[in-house]
C-alpha positions in Angstrom: 2.7 81.8 42.7 2.2 78.5 44.5 5.0 76.9 46.6 5.1 73.2 47.4 6.4 71.5 50.5 9.7 69.7 49.8 8.7 66.2 51.0 5.2 65.5 49.8 4.6 68.4 47.4 1.7 69.8 49.4 0.5 73.2 48.4 1.2 76.2 50.7 -0.7 79.4 51.0 1.3 82.5 49.9 0.0 85.6 51.5 -3.0 86.8 53.5 -4.9 87.7 50.3 -4.3 84.1 49.1 -6.2 82.6 52.1 -9.5 82.3 50.2 -8.0 80.4 47.3 -5.9 78.3 49.6 -8.8 77.2 51.8 -11.1 76.4 48.9 -8.8 75.0 46.3 -5.2 74.3 47.4 -6.0 72.7 50.8 -8.5 70.3 49.0 -5.8 69.4 46.5 -3.2 68.8 49.3 -5.7 66.6 51.2 -6.2 64.6 48.0 -2.5 64.1 47.7 -2.3 62.9 51.3 -5.2 60.6 50.8 -3.6 59.1 47.8 -0.3 58.5 49.6 -2.1 56.5 52.3 -4.5 54.7 50.0 -4.6 51.0 50.7 -4.7 50.1 47.0 -1.8 52.4 45.8 0.3 52.4 49.0 2.5 54.8 50.8 5.1 55.6 48.1 6.0 59.3 48.3 6.2 59.0 44.5 9.5 57.3 44.9 11.2 59.9 47.1 13.1 58.8 50.3 12.2 55.2 49.9 15.6 53.6 49.8 16.4 50.8 47.4 15.0 47.3 47.1 16.4 44.7 49.4 18.9 42.6 47.4 19.7 38.9 47.7 22.5 39.6 50.2 21.0 42.4 52.2 20.3 40.3 55.3 22.8 39.2 57.9 23.5 35.5 58.0 21.0 33.4 60.0 18.2 35.8 59.2 15.6 35.6 56.4 17.7 35.9 53.3 16.8 38.9 51.0 16.2 36.6 48.0 13.3 35.2 49.9 11.8 38.6 50.3 12.1 39.8 46.7 9.0 38.1 45.4 7.0 39.4 48.4 6.2 36.1 50.0 8.1 34.4 52.8 6.9 30.9 53.2 7.9 28.0 55.4 9.5 26.2 52.5 11.8 29.2 51.9 13.0 29.4 55.5 16.3 27.9 56.4 15.9 24.3 57.6 15.1 24.2 61.3 14.7 27.9 61.8 11.1 27.7 63.0 11.9 24.7 65.3 14.9 26.6 66.7 12.5 29.3 67.9 11.2 26.9 70.5 14.5 25.6 71.8 14.5 25.6 75.6 10.8 26.4 75.9 9.8 23.1 77.5 10.5 22.1 81.1 9.4 18.9 82.9 9.6 19.2 86.7 8.7 17.3 89.8 9.8 20.1 92.1 8.6 23.7 92.6 9.6 25.9 89.7 9.9 29.7 89.0 9.3 30.0 85.3 12.2 31.8 83.5 12.8 32.8 79.9 12.3 31.3 77.4 10.1 28.6 79.0 6.5 28.4 77.6 5.5 24.9 78.5 5.8 23.4 82.0 5.0 19.6 82.4 4.5 18.8 86.1 5.1 15.2 87.2 4.1 15.8 90.9 2.0 18.2 93.1 4.2 21.3 92.8 4.0 25.1 92.8 4.8 26.8 89.5 5.5 30.5 89.8 4.8 32.6 86.7 7.2 35.5 85.9 6.5 39.2 86.3 3.5 40.9 84.8 4.2 42.2 81.3 5.9 39.0 80.1 4.8 38.7 76.5 4.8 34.9 76.0 1.9 32.7 77.1 2.8 29.9 79.5 1.1 26.6 79.5 1.0 24.4 82.7 0.3 20.7 82.3 -0.4 18.7 85.4 0.6 15.2 84.3 0.1 13.9 87.9 -0.8 15.7 91.1 -2.5 19.0 91.6 -0.3 22.0 90.6 -0.6 25.4 92.3 0.0 28.3 90.0 1.4 31.4 91.7 2.7 34.7 90.2 5.8 36.8 90.9 3.6 39.9 90.5 -0.1 40.4 89.9 -2.8 37.8 90.5 -3.6 34.4 88.9 -7.1 34.4 87.5 -8.5 31.2 86.2 -7.8 27.5 86.8 -9.3 24.1 86.8 -13.0 23.5 87.6 -13.9 22.0 90.9 -15.9 18.9 89.8 -18.0 18.9 93.0 -19.1 22.5 93.0 -18.5 23.6 89.4 -16.5 26.6 90.7 -13.3 27.9 89.0 -10.3 27.2 91.3 -8.1 30.2 90.6 -4.4 29.2 90.5 -5.1 25.5 90.5 -4.3 23.0 87.7 -5.9 19.7 88.5 -4.1 16.4 87.6 -4.8 15.7 84.0 -5.6 19.3 83.1 -3.5 21.8 81.1 -4.0 25.6 81.3 -2.4 28.4 79.4 -1.9 31.7 81.2 -1.2 35.1 79.6 -0.3 38.4 81.3 -2.8 41.2 80.7 -0.5 43.7 82.2 -2.1 43.5 85.6 -2.7 39.8 86.2 -2.1 36.4 84.7 -5.3 35.0 83.1 -6.3 31.7 81.7 -6.8 32.1 77.9 
């Protein structure tokens, strides 16, 4: 007599004399069941077991994506609350004429003078763009190094940690250093 696992209905071997049948027939059938559950066309459904219910129209907390916008499987810009995408970037722009240590949630630093901009600690997830509107900007890092910068127009060399007047550079942490991307 075959027994099945409770969650996925995989077939278990019964006794030591059942080993041959299990390895040649039942194991192949169980692997077929697993393959079907993770099939990219049919999905991971567990045949309806332990899936929970559908998200209803009022399933989401206020100021999040409303459930009604998820029911048809497509979240589009038009369905988002007015201004929600724009609000994601509130406080991300700083214009400075003095030295600056970049803090959250700043992503864009517009420099109006020759200043030093210090990037946050390594591991910061957001990219940070430095724009040198006027004056050469020195880019330093709280931790790790700064790799990449403007090009020296006389020698053609990369000037690590330098953003020349009129240039803009985007830096991203790779977990060890800040790199121009």
